[in-house]
C-alpha positions as CSV (number, residue, x, y, z in Angstrom):
1,M,1.4,67.4,-5.7
2,A,0.1,64.4,-3.8
3,N,2.2,61.7,-5.5
4,L,5.4,61.1,-7.4
5,K,5.8,58.5,-10.2
6,V,9.4,57.6,-10.1
7,P,10.9,55.3,-12.7
8,V,12.7,52.4,-10.8
9,R,14.6,49.3,-11.6
10,W,15.0,46.0,-9.8
11,W,16.3,42.5,-10.7
12,G,14.2,39.4,-11.1
13,G,10.6,38.8,-11.5
14,A,8.2,38.7,-14.3
15,G,7.0,41.5,-16.7
16,N,3.3,42.6,-17.1
17,D,1.3,45.4,-18.5
18,K,3.0,47.8,-16.0
19,V,6.4,46.2,-15.7
20,V,9.0,45.9,-18.5
21,R,11.5,42.9,-18.1
22,R,14.6,43.2,-20.1
23,E,16.7,40.2,-21.3
24,D,19.4,40.9,-18.8
25,G,17.0,40.2,-16.0
26,H,16.2,43.7,-14.8
27,C,12.6,44.9,-14.5
28,Y,11.6,48.6,-15.0
29,A,8.4,50.3,-13.9
30,E,7.0,53.5,-12.4
31,L,6.8,53.4,-8.6
32,E,4.0,55.7,-7.3
33,L,5.1,57.3,-4.0
34,E,3.0,59.4,-1.7
35,L,4.9,62.6,-1.3
36,A,3.8,63.3,2.2
37,R,5.2,59.8,3.3
38,T,8.4,60.0,1.4
39,V,11.7,61.3,2.7
40,F,15.0,62.2,0.9
41,M,17.9,60.6,3.0
42,V,21.5,61.8,2.6
43,V,24.0,59.3,4.1
44,D,27.6,59.9,4.9
45,S,28.0,62.6,2.3
46,D,30.1,65.1,4.3
47,C,33.1,64.7,2.0
48,G,33.6,68.4,1.2
49,Q,33.3,70.2,-2.0
50,G,34.2,68.8,-5.4
51,N,33.0,65.2,-5.3
52,V,31.5,64.4,-8.7
53,Y,28.8,62.2,-7.2
54,V,27.8,64.9,-4.8
55,E,27.9,67.8,-7.2
56,E,26.5,66.2,-10.3
57,G,24.2,63.6,-8.7
58,I,23.2,64.4,-5.1
59,A,22.9,68.1,-5.4
60,P,20.3,68.2,-8.2
61,A,18.3,65.4,-6.7
62,L,18.3,67.1,-3.3
63,A,17.2,70.4,-4.9
64,A,14.3,68.7,-6.7
65,A,13.2,67.0,-3.5
66,R,13.2,70.3,-1.7
67,A,11.3,72.0,-4.5
68,V,8.3,69.7,-4.1
69,G,8.3,69.9,-0.3
70,M,9.7,66.4,0.5
71,Q,11.2,66.0,3.9
72,V,15.0,65.7,4.0
73,V,17.1,63.9,6.7
74,Y,20.9,63.5,6.9
75,I,23.0,60.9,8.6
76,H,26.8,61.1,9.4
77,N,29.4,59.3,11.1
78,D,30.4,60.3,14.7
79,F,32.6,58.0,16.7
80,S,33.4,60.5,19.4
81,L,31.5,58.4,22.0
82,S,32.4,54.9,20.9
83,D,36.0,54.9,19.5
84,E,37.6,53.2,22.5
85,P,40.9,51.4,22.8
86,G,39.0,48.1,23.1
87,S,36.9,48.7,20.0
88,I,36.9,45.9,17.4
89,K,36.9,48.5,14.7
90,R,40.4,49.5,15.8
91,E,41.4,45.9,14.8
92,I,39.4,45.9,11.6
93,H,40.5,49.3,10.3
94,G,43.7,49.6,12.2
95,T,46.1,46.8,13.2
96,R,44.7,44.5,10.6
97,W,45.8,47.2,7.9
98,G,49.3,47.5,9.4
99,N,48.8,50.2,11.9
100,E,50.2,48.6,15.0
101,G,49.6,51.6,17.2
102,E,45.8,51.9,16.5
103,A,44.8,49.6,19.4
104,D,46.7,51.7,22.0
105,R,45.6,55.1,20.6
106,S,43.9,57.3,23.2
107,P,40.1,57.7,23.1
108,P,39.0,60.7,21.0
109,A,37.8,64.0,22.3
110,R,34.3,63.7,23.5
111,T,33.1,66.5,21.3
112,P,30.5,65.7,18.6
113,A,32.0,65.5,15.1
114,V,31.1,68.3,12.7
115,P,30.2,67.2,9.2
116,N,32.0,68.9,6.3
117,Y,29.3,69.2,3.6
118,S,29.7,70.8,0.3
119,P,27.6,74.1,0.2
120,S,25.6,72.4,-2.6
121,I,24.1,69.8,-0.3
122,A,24.5,71.5,3.2
123,P,21.4,70.8,5.5
124,L,18.9,73.6,5.9
125,P,18.2,74.8,9.5
126,H,15.1,72.6,9.8
127,E,16.6,69.5,8.3
128,P,17.9,67.0,11.0
129,D,21.3,65.5,10.7
130,F,21.7,62.3,12.8
131,P,25.0,60.9,14.1
132,K,25.7,57.2,13.9
133,R,28.5,55.1,15.1
134,E,27.9,51.9,13.0
135,W,27.5,51.3,9.3
136,S,23.6,51.4,9.5
137,G,21.9,54.7,10.1
138,F,19.1,52.7,11.8
139,H,21.4,51.1,14.5
140,E,20.8,52.7,17.9
141,T,19.9,56.1,16.4
142,H,16.8,58.2,16.4
143,V,16.3,57.9,12.7
144,D,13.5,55.4,12.9
145,Y,11.7,57.3,15.6
146,H,11.9,60.5,13.6
147,L,10.6,58.9,10.4
148,R,7.6,57.3,12.3
149,C,6.7,60.6,13.8
150,Y,6.0,61.8,10.2
151,D,4.5,58.5,9.1
152,I,7.1,58.0,6.5
153,K,7.0,54.7,4.4
154,N,9.3,55.5,1.5
155,I,13.1,56.4,1.6
156,V,14.9,57.8,-1.5
157,A,18.5,57.6,-0.5
158,V,21.9,58.9,-1.7
159,G,25.4,58.8,-0.3
160,F,28.3,56.7,0.5
161,S,29.3,54.1,0.1
162,Q,27.4,51.8,-2.1
163,R,28.8,48.7,-0.6
164,S,29.0,49.9,3.0
165,C,27.1,52.5,5.0
166,L,24.5,53.4,2.3
167,Y,23.9,49.7,1.7
168,Q,23.7,48.8,5.3
169,T,21.4,51.8,6.1
170,L,18.9,50.8,3.4
171,N,19.1,47.3,4.5
172,G,18.2,48.5,8.0
173,A,15.4,50.6,6.5
174,V,13.7,47.5,5.0
175,E,14.1,45.7,8.4
176,H,12.1,48.6,9.9
177,N,9.5,48.2,7.1
178,Y,10.5,51.2,4.9
179,R,10.5,51.0,1.1
180,A,14.0,51.8,-0.1
181,I,15.0,53.5,-3.4
182,M,18.7,54.1,-4.0
183,L,19.7,56.6,-6.6
184,R,22.5,54.5,-8.2
185,D,24.4,57.4,-9.8
186,C,24.5,59.3,-6.4
187,T,26.7,56.8,-4.7
188,H,30.1,55.1,-5.3
189,S,32.5,52.7,-3.7
190,S,36.0,51.8,-4.7
191,E,37.0,48.6,-6.4
192,Y,39.7,46.4,-5.2
193,P,42.7,45.8,-7.6
194,D,41.5,42.4,-8.6
195,T,37.8,43.4,-9.0
196,V,38.2,46.1,-11.5
197,D,36.7,45.3,-14.9
198,E,36.0,48.2,-17.3
199,R,33.8,46.0,-19.4
200,L,31.1,46.2,-16.8
201,P,28.7,49.2,-16.5
202,E,29.6,49.6,-13.0
203,G,33.3,49.4,-13.7
204,G,34.0,46.4,-11.6
205,W,32.7,43.2,-10.0
206,L,32.4,44.5,-6.5
207,R,30.0,47.3,-7.4
208,T,28.2,45.2,-9.8
209,V,27.5,42.4,-7.3
210,M,26.6,44.8,-4.5
211,L,24.2,46.6,-6.8
212,R,22.6,43.4,-8.2
213,N,22.2,42.1,-4.7
214,F,20.6,45.3,-3.5
215,E,18.1,45.4,-6.5
216,H,17.2,41.7,-5.9
217,V,16.7,41.4,-2.1
218,V,16.6,45.0,-0.7
219,G,14.9,47.6,-2.8
220,Y,14.7,49.5,-6.0
221,T,17.2,51.9,-7.8
222,S,16.7,55.0,-9.9
223,T,18.9,57.8,-11.1
224,S,19.2,61.4,-10.2
225,A,17.8,62.6,-13.5
226,E,14.8,60.2,-13.4
227,F,14.0,61.3,-9.8
228,T,14.5,65.0,-10.7
229,A,12.1,64.6,-13.7
230,A,9.6,62.8,-11.5
231,C,9.6,65.8,-9.1
232,Q,8.9,68.2,-11.9
């Protein structure tokens, strides 16, 4: 198999003989991806076993990618070398949230973090797993270097969360000139109490707006089932 034809969605633009534009403003088409230049990227998904987005979304999509020989890369958080008492993140995620002792907490042990993956998505021995210390997996990591070594141009990405690290990683991917496709049912982020709205397909305004913004200015989305079918 040389190419994959993946059904994708984005927001805005006009329809034509290859693009269907719906009344809600979304456009639908098949995006042809060269298999040898496409990578399946798993971002911050080391949440253990039992997560519904991992088991029902990421796992089958990952298996489909592996079955067609697509390269796979992982990215996970590791603050062991950067979580210092003077870190601004201790203010953002600590004292600002009511944990007054956060700023004075001792630096962490300098041993690398060990990700806790569900067995259904655990990396294979030859699949790299890159640590990161910021929201974006492209910030001061070797991810871009690795992908360029294999002449990758397309990234199919899954993981967490939709509004934070996955979003920022794919935004960073586009800044490095990669085409980004997010599998929108292989990610999740929590709503705030005042943004929950069950009338919306995404269940709330935060996820709806973040997804709309991604589909408008960053990249494309698809689903686990659509991607899996394209691989078959």
